[in-house]
N, C-alpha and C positions, 0 to 999 in steps of 0.2 A: 629167770632172765637168761637169755642165751646170747653168747657172743657170736655175731654173724658178720659175714661179708655179703652185701647185696650188690649184684651187678645188673644194671639195666641192659636188657638184651633186645628190647623192641619198644618203640613208642609210636603213638598215633601220628600220622603225618598231618602237619598243619597246611595251610593254604600255600605257604612258600616251599614246602617240601623239605625244610631243614630238620634234621634229626641230630642236632649237635650233642644231645645228652646220652645217646646210645653209647654203651661202653663205660659209662660213668660208674665208679665204684663208691659204695657207701659202707663204711665200717662202723660198727657200733653194737648196741644191745637191743634185742627184740624182747619186749616184756612178756608177750604171749604169742601163741601161734596165730597166723593170719586167719581172720574170720570173714567168710563171704558176707558182703553187704556193708562192711566197715572198712575204714581206712587202716592201712598198716603203718605203724609208727616205729621208727628206728631211732633210738637215742644215740647221738654221735659223740658226745663228750660230756664230762662232768659238769659243765656250765649250763647244761640244759638245751643245747642246740639239738634239733631233731629233724628228721626227714619224715614227712607225712605224705602218704600216697592218696590217690582217689580210692573210691570203694573197690574192694576186692571182688572180682567176678568168680574166680576159681583158684584152687590150690592143687597142684599136681605133685605127687611124691614120685621118686625114682627108686630104682633098685639100690642106689647109694643111700644109706640111712641118714647121711648128713647133708643132703641136697634137696631143696624144694624149688618148684617153679611157681611163682605167684603172678596171676594175671589180674591187673586192675582195669578200671575203665579206660585208662590212657596208655598203659605200659605193661611190659612183662619183665619180671625180675627173676634172676637166679640167686637163690639164697643158700649160701654155704654156712653151715653151723660149725664154728671153730671149736666149740666145746660142747660135748653132748650132755654134760651134767649142768645142773642149775648153778649159776654163779652166785657167790655170796654177795648180798647187798652191802654196799659200803656206806658208812654213816658220814 
């Protein structure tokens, strides 16, 4: 489980052209690395609230070891890993 900050940096334009969610920040825990073809899930608090994306199209790594870019069917997210070690599961 990785502690992450996900920032939406691009979204598909709808018919009205509104992109109000660009720049939105999601903080939480990513249970596993994003997988192409599956939705990415970020658990946002201990009460079970989560953010689920549409299917991942591609994952891009950067020269920074703690940053990933994840393109989904509808958006692009910049994922910053806050802790590089696996967080201990809390009971």
